[in-house]
N, C-alpha and C positions, 0 to 999 in steps of 0.2 A: 582482927582478921588474921588469917594465916597465909602461908605461901601457897596453899592449895586453892583458895578461892577468895577473891576480893569482895568487898562489901557491895553486893548487888551488881557486880560487873563480870563480864566473861573472864574465865581463868582456865588454867590447865585441867587436864582430864582426871582430876583426883579430888573431889570435894571431901571436906572434913566435917564431922558432926559438930565441931566447935569453931566453925568459920564465922565470918562477920555477916550473919544474916541481916537483911534489911526488910523490915515489915512488922506487922503486928505479932508480938510473941504468942498471943493466945491462938492465933490462926496457925502458926507454926506448930504449937504444941498439939492442937487438935488433929492435924494431919500426921504428925509424927506418931501419935498414939494409934491412929487408924492403921498405919503401915506396920507398926510394931506388933499389932494384934495378930498379924498373919505373916506367914513366911513369904507369901506372894499375894498381892492384892489384885493385880490385873492378870490378863491371860499370857502376857509375854510376847504377843504378836501385834503387828501394827493394825491400827483401826482401818476398817474396810473403806470408809468414806475418804480417808486420806490417800490410800492406795489408788482408788478410782480417780480422784480429782487431780492427783499429782502426776499421773501416768504420762500426760502429754506435755509436761513442763520441762524446760531446759534447766538442769541443775545450776544453782547459784548459792546465795546465802539464805539460810532458813532459820527461823526462830520458832521453836516448839514451846508453846506456853502451857504450863501445867504438865510437864513431861512425865511425871510419875516415875515408874521404874525403867523408863527409857526405850520402850519398844519402838515408838514412832521415830524418835531421834536416831536410833541405831539403823532403822530401815532407811531413813533419808540419807544418812552418812554412807551406807553401803551403795546407795544409788548415785553417789558423787556430789551430794550437797555438802556445803560447809555449814555445819549445824551448831547453833547456840540453843541450849535447852534450859528452861527455867522452871523452878518449882519452889514452893514454900517449905517442903519437907526435906530435912536433911537425911532422914532415914531412907526416903525414896531415892534421893540423889546418890547416896552410898551404893545402893543396889544398882542404879542405872550406870554409874561409873564402872562397877564391876562387870556388868553385862557388856558394856562397850569394850572393855579390855579383852574380855573373852572373845568378842566378835572381831577384834583386831581393827576397830575404827576409833577415830578421834572425834570427840564432841566437846565443845566448850560449855561447862556447866555454870549456871548462875543460881545461887541460893537467895531468892528474894521474892517478894510480892511483885506482880507485874507493874503496879503503879509506883513502886519504890525503886525498881531496878535501874541501874545506870546502863542504858542501851543506846547505841548510836541511832539517831533519828533518821527516818526515811531511808533505811539502808538494807532492808531484807527483801529479797526477791519472793520469798514465801513466808508468811506468818500463819502458822497453824495452831489453832486452839480447839482441841478435841474434847468436848464435854467439860469445859473448864468451870470451876467453882469460883467465879469472879464476883465479888460483892459489889452491889450497886452503891453509888454515892450520889449526892445531889448534883455534883458537877460532871457526872458521867465520866469519871477519871479512867476507869478500866476500859470503857468503850473507846475513848479517845486515845488511850495508850496503844491499843491494838492497831488502830488506823495510823497513828503516827509512826509506827515502826516500819510500815510498808514503803519500799522504794518506788519511785515512778516506774511504771511498767510491771510492778510486782503484784502479787495476789495475796489477799487475806482469805483464809479458809476457816470458817467458824462452824462447828458441828455440835449439835446438842440433841438431847433426848426429846422427841416429840411428846406433847401432852403435859409435860412438867411445867411449862411456862405459865399455864393458866390454872394450875392446880391450887389446892387449898393448903394452908399451913398444917403440918403434921404435929401430932402430940409429942414427937421426938424433938420438936423445936425447929425443924426445917420448914422454912417458908419460901416458896418460889419467888415471892415478891422481893426478897432480899438479894436476888442474883441477877446477873446480866444474861440476857437471852438474845438470839440472833436478830429479832425484830428491833431491839433497842439500838444495835449497831447500824442496822439498815436505815433507821430513822435519822441518823446523823450524816448520811451520805449527801454529797453535793455533786456539782458538775465535774469535779475532779475524779469521780469514780464511775465505773461501769459495772452493773450487776450482771454476772454471768450465770448465776444460779441462786435462787431463793425459793426453796421448796421443801416439802415433806416427802420422804421416800422410804421404802423398806430398808432396814438396817442390815448391812453385811457385818455380822458380829463375830469376832473370834470366839471360839468355845472356851468356857470357863472364865473366871474372873468376875469381879463385882460389876454390876450393870448389864450382865449378859441377858437378863430377862427383858430388856427394852427391845421393842420390835421395829420402831420407826425412828428416823433421824430428821431433824431440821438442819438443812444444809444451806449456808450462805457463803457464796464465793463471789468476791468482788475484786476488780482490778483497778489499781490506781493509774490514772491516765497521765497525771502531771503532779 
């Protein structure tokens, strides 16, 4: 690891491409290649569902899971949130850190897979996962990691593309059955959680960027009661 970012734990606002990444090297390489193929992969603007759902929340500590090039994390930081942002791609985090510096905000960057990251348990007032590519495991590790990060009284906001969860495997190798979808997280909830939204709705999509062709969102918003 370097002074820029610790192995899977929050660190100062300057990730390095040679940091102590924690996670599957093949997953890191896949996403680094995706980002390296384009000057900008996403729109550069915050996701519409995040903006809508966070509008009435009091700023506190936020975790942005799969932060990409940083648009959501920067938007949250501008709104007064203390933001930790996590991604498997060092290329994405380099861009995100640069954008944050340009915006004059501070974000704590974590270069790790969610299930491997060293994060304080039950300490985030908002855990946001916008269209995350979280791989399923037999022990539901990713789903449980999302829930475990939420502080009592806090909110988990999980947003995904509608229709993909019950699709068929593609010739490209993408199989929806390999990934975590909102219904899987909802299925783990017990009496410690209150469901505030679990629905399909029209997507408010920023123009441009990968994924802009999707028209509807699956939105799961749950609050931890204790």
